N, C-alpha and C positions, 0 to 999 in steps of 0.2 A: 569792278570788284577788287578790293585790296587782297593780295595774296601774300602769305607769309610762309615760305618754305625754307627749310634748313639746307644750306649748301656750303661746302668748304670754301674758304677765301682763295682767290687766285693768287698765285705767287708773284711777288714784285720782281723777283730775279728769274733769269732763264731757267726753265725746268729741264734738267738733264735727262737724257735717255728716253725722251718721249717720241714715239713714232707717229708721224702725222701723214705718212704716205699710205693710202688705203691698200694698194697692192702689196707693199712690203709688210704691212701689219697682218694682212690676211695670210701671207706666206709664213710669218713668224708664229701666228696662232695655230696654223695647220701643222707646224712642226713639233708642237708640244706633245709629249707622250700621253695618250688617252688612258693608258692603264696605270698611270702614276698620278692619282687624284691629288695628293698632297703637294707634290712638286708643281704640277700644272696650275692647281688652284691658287697657290701662293704666288706664283709667277704672274698670273693674270691680275690678281688682287693688287700686288705691288705696282704693276704697270698702270692699272686703272687709277689708283690713288694719285700717282704722278700726273697722269693725263688730265684728271679732273682739276688740277691746280694750274694747268697750262692755259694760256690765252690762245684760243682757237676759234676761227669763224664758225658760226652756228651750223651752217649747212655742212661743213666738213666735220664738225664735232658729231653731228647726227649720223653721218655715214660711218665714222670710226666706231662710235658707240654700238651701232648695229652689228659691226663685225665682232666686237667684244661679246655682245649679247648672244650671237649665234654660237660662239665658242663656249660660253657659260652654259647655255641650254644643253649643248652636246655633252659637256663635262658632267653636268648634274643629272643626265639621263639615268634613270634607274634608282635615283635616291629616294623618290617618293615610294616606290615599291619596297625598297629596303626598310624604310621607316614604317610602312604599313605592315610589313611582316615581322617587325622587331618586337621582342618582348619588352616589358617595362620593368625597371627603368631602361632607357636607351643606352646601349653600350658606349663606352668611352670612344672607341674608334668611330662608330657611326655618328655620335654626337659631334665629334670633331669635324667630320664631313659636313654635317648640317650647319655648324657654326660658320665654316668657311664659305659655304654656299650662300647663307644669309648675308654675310659681309659682301660677297660679290654682287648680290642684287641690291644691296644698299648703295654700293659705289655706282652701279648702273643707274639707279634712281637719282643719285646726286647729279650725274652727268646730264640726264634728260631734264631734270628739274631746272638746271642752269639755263638750258636752251629755252624751256618753257617761260621762265621769268624774263629772259632777254626779249623773247618774241612778244610777250604780253605787253611790254613797254614800247614795242616798235610800231611805227605807222603801218597800218594794215596794207598788205599787198597779197596777190595770189601766192607768191612764194612764201612770205612770212606766215600767212595763215596756214598753209600746208605744213610747214615745219612746226608750228604751234600745235596743230592737231596730232601729228605723229608723235612728237615728243611727249605730249600729254598722255597718249595711249601707252607709250613705252614706259613712262614713269609709273602709271597705274598698274601695268602688268608686273613690273618689278616689285612694287609694294604688295600686290596680291601674292606673288611667289613667297615673299617673306612671311606673310600671314599664314599661307597654306603650310609651309614647312614648319612654322612654329606650332601650329595645331597638330600636325602629324607627329611631331616629336614630343607633344605635351609640354612644351616650353612656353615661356612668356613671349608675347609679341613685343618686339623692341619698342622702346619709348618713341612717341610721336608718329608711329606708322599710321595709326588710324586717323589722327588729326590731319595728316598730309593727304591721305587718300580721299578724305572728305573734301578738303580744300580744292584738290585738282578736279574732282568730279563736279563740284559746284561751279567752278570756273567754266568747265566744258558745257554744263547745263545752261549757264547764263549766256554764253556766247553761241549756243545752239548747235554745237558739233558733237554732242554726247552720243548721238545715235548714228553717226557716220561710220560705215565699214572701212577699216584700215587694214591694208595688206600687211601681212606678217612676213618680213624678209627671211626669217629663219625657217618658215614653213609655207611654201607657195600655195598649199591647199587651204590655208586658214586666212580668214578675215575677221578681225575683232572689232567690237564696238566698246567704247568707253563705258556705256551704261551696263553692258553685260558683265564687264570686269567688276564693276562696282556692285552689281546685284549678286554676283557670285561670292564676293568677299562678305557681303552682309548675310547671305544664306549660310555660309560657313559659321559665322558667329551666332546666328539665330539658332543653330542646331546644337548649341552647347557642346562644343567639340571636346572639352576636357572631361565630359561625362559620358562620352561614347566609348564602348568597349574597344580594346586594342585592335587596330587595323580597320575599324569600321569606316573611318573617314576616307581612307584610301579606297575601300570598296564602294563607297557612296559617290565618289567624285564623278564618274561618268553620268550618274543620274542627276547630280546637281546642275550640270550643263543643260539638261532637259527641263528641270524644275524652275530655273530662274525666270522662265517665260510666264510663270504664274505669280511672281512677285510684282508688286506695284509701288511706285514712288508717287507721293502726293504733296501738294502744299497744304497749308492749314485750311483752305477753303473747300477741301474735298473730303472732309473727315466724318461727316454726320452719319453716314450709313456703314461705316467700317467698324469691325469688331476687334480684330487682332492687329493693333497698330503700335508702332514704336517710333519714338522721336529721335531724330538725328541732330546732334549739336556739334557743328564743325569746330567749335572752340575747345571741345573736350577730347581727350585722347581715348575715346571709347567708341565701339561700333554703333551703339544706340543706347537709348534710355527707355525705361517704362513710360507709358503714356498715361499720366494720371488724369483724373476727371477735371482737374483745374485747367487743363490744356494750356500749359505755358507756351510762350512763343518759341517757334522753331522754324528753320528755313526749309526743312524737308522731313517727311515721314515715310516710313516703309510699312506696308501691310502684307500680312500673310493670308488674308481672307480667302482669296481665290485658290491658293495653294492648299490650304487645309480642306476647303470644299472639294477640290479635285481628289485629294488623297483619301477622303472619307467616302467618295463616290464608288459606284460599282466597277468602274474601270480606271483605277489610278494610273497616272502616267509612269510606266515602267519601260525602260529601254531594253527590250528583250535581247537584241543583238549584243548589247554591252554585257548583259548577264551571262550569255553564252560564252563570250570571250573571257570572262572572269570565272567560268565554271560555277556560276552562282545558281543555287536552287531558289527559284522564284518564291516558292511557298515559304521556305526558311527565311528568305530575305524579308518578305512582307511580315512574317510573324515576329522576327527579331528586331527589325528596325522601324517599321511604320509606327507602332504605338509610341516609341520613344521620340521620334521625330515630330509626330503630330502634337504630342504633349509639349515639346519645346517650342514649336511654332505658334501654339494657341494659348499658352499660359506662361506669362512672364513669371519666373520663379519668385514667389513671395514667402518669406519665412512665417510659419504659423506660430513658432515658438522663438522667444528671444535667445540668441546665441551669445553666451557670456565667455569672457576670457577665462582660461583655466590652465593649471599647471599640473604636472605629474607624469609618471611613466605609465606606459601601457604595453602589454605583451600581446602579440597577436600572431595568428597563423591563418594562412589563406588556403583555398582549395576545397572544393565541395566534399570530396571523400575524406580529406584530412579532418575537416570540421566535424563531420558526422561520426567518424571513427572515435575521436576524442570525446565527444559528447556521449557516445554509446558506452565507452569503457570507463570514463570518469577519471578524475585526477589521480586517484590512488594507483591506477595501473599505468600511468605515464612512464615510459622508459626514458633513459638518457637520450636516446636517438630521437624520440618524440620532442623532447624539450629543446633540442638543437634547432628544430624547425621554427621555433618561436622567434619573432623579431621584436626588438625593443624600440618603440617610438615614443615621442613626447606629445602629450596632449596640449593643444594651444587654445581650443575653445570647446564649449560643451552646451548642449541643449537637450530638451526632452526627446528630440527626434534624431539627433546626430552629434557626431564628434568631428573636430578638426585635429589632425595629427601631423607631425613633422618628423623627419628623419635626417640626421646629419652624421657623417662618419664614413666608415668603410662601406663597401658595396652591399646593398640590400638584396635580398632574394627577390625573385621575379614576382611582379604584381600584375593583376588583371583588373581593369575597370569592369564592374558588374559582377565581380566574384564574391562568393560567400566568405565571410571572415569570422573567426572566433577570437574573442579578446577578453582580457581581464586586467584591471588595475591592481596595484599592490593591496589596496583595501579589499577588493573582491577576492584576491588570492587567500587572504586571511580567513575569509568566510567560505572558501572553496566554491565560489560562484563563477559562472561564465556568462558571457553575453554574445549574441550573434548579431551580425550586421552585413551590409552589402557596400562594397566600395563604389561610391557614386561619382567621385571626382579625383583626378590625379594631375599634378603639375610638377614638373621637374625643372628646378633652377640649378643647372649644373648636375654633374653625376652624383655628387655627394650630398645634395640638399633636395629633399623630396617633401611634398605635402599631399595629403589625401583627405577627402571628405568621406566619412563613413555614416551611412544611414543605419540608425538603430532598428533592429527587429524586436518584437515584443519579448519579454523575458519568458523563461520556462519552456523552451523548445523541446519537443518530444521527437525522438528518432524512431524510425520504423520503415516499413516497406509499403509500396503502393502497387496494386494490381487492378487492371481494368476488367470489368465484368465481361465486356465484349472482347474476347481474346484477339489481340492484334500484335502480340510480341512485346508490348510495353508492360511487362509484368515484373513484379518484385523489384521495383526501382527504389533505391534509398531516398528517403524523404525526411523533411522536417515538418512538424505540425505545430501551429501556433494557435492559441486560444484567442478569443476576442479580447481586446484591450481598450478600455474606455479612456485611459490617459493619452494614449497615442491615437485615439479615435480610429482604431483599426478593427476590422472584422476578423473572424477566424480564417486562417489561410494555410495553404500548403506551399512549401518550397520544394521544387522537383527538378530533375534534369530537363533540358530543353526538348521540346516536341511532345510533352506529356499532355498539356491542356487541350481539351476539346469541349466546346460549350454543351452543357447538359449531359456530358458523359458520366457514367456511373463507375465508381471505383470501390475497392475494399482496402481500407487502411488497417494494417497490422502493426501496432506499435510494439516496441521492444519491451515495454512494461507489461505486455500480455493483453492489453485492451485491443478490441477490434471494432471497426465502424464501417458501415455502408454509407457512402456519401455521393453527392452529385456536384460536379464542377459548375460554378456560376459565372464568374467573370475574372479576367486577368487583372492583376495589380501591376505587375511588371514582367516583361519578357526581354531576354537578351540571349546572345549565342551561348551563354554559360548556364543559365538557369531560368526557371519560370516561377512566378508566385501568383497564385490565384485563390479566390474565395470559394467556399463550398458550403453546402448545407447537408445536415444529417438526414438519412432516409431510414424508414422502418426496416428492421432486419427481417 
């Protein structure tokens, strides 16, 4: 197999200040201040860049890179949690840490990739084969960390990352060492397989990470380690009975492609069939101990995440309506209570304080079901994926009209350039209160009611706080316009930690 991996060229001149003595390097790294992330991070980064340009024997290079790796893992400890607990957009300080850490893993990957390429061209021996396997695993792990940190921070995955992780995995697959357990020198309790690293990366991408509510990916990480056992990789000869299948093209810098009926040539395919089947079964695989460690309410977890994940794994997103380029300004405000309060009081009663909460974004594309918007400039107010949003264009302002939607996707390209995807909700939202007939404390909750909409192919729905929906439960809707209805909940449309949307049918009073 021909491999094409990007690595920096070796210096033709002696590289100064490169430490090649393992004991001395270990001592130097241990002396770096752990509580000064920026200093230590920049110091390791500069040293690694120099080291990757130096001519060093592969065996020694692997030993030295592993020392750098252990120090980087220790330095970045806690960064995932910080990103998982961060509001959006990610703060400048935290984004700086994320950027430095990504660069550190990129340099680590460069070092391991150099060994991999050297060993790939070397006559096979027990020693060279072992170095090839270990350097492949280490490179894969570094690339996975880059992907994970990018998704946790809602930032773009750096260019060529996916192409290279595909290439390294296919090499390991071809040579038959993709399922060998490899000891992790940074953690004596861990042994990693290249195939598990690869499946974990694919599962991250398959879960539509930019569309998960803030912090969800961090919460889900312990479960992903369990769920990858239900993912499967196939070649094109094993596809006939598979339902949810995605094609992997190693020549493209993408995690996967939809699998059309034409079945174009591909070297590898990933299927979520078993995973979806398990999650829809009576006993979905949930790591209870992990949930307890994270103080996770299992019921809330299953209600909030399972429907979204299953939808992502079983339905490759296909647009029902053409999305067209568009221009114009849009003013929006987020937050469940904010949206309901403004809809209830109306524009005429907006105070100057209310108006300050509105953010001005730019429309970049538009369709019957959604909007793409961007923001550039000074720091934007906090945004939550899955949140209710109220918006209007300048044209809508003239008509005193409002629209509601839900933030479905968020990407941050630097602190001052943001993009969001907003799902349109049907026009004519009615505000009101919801009370359950069977008294359980869930009474008089603020809600929005939407009528059936043929254009959007949507049924009549309610948008409520989380934890409201119960199948076949009966409620009283008391709208602010004085109308009252007795209804029964039918099925969920979407559920997340912020809100629920479900269909209902009217009952006789």
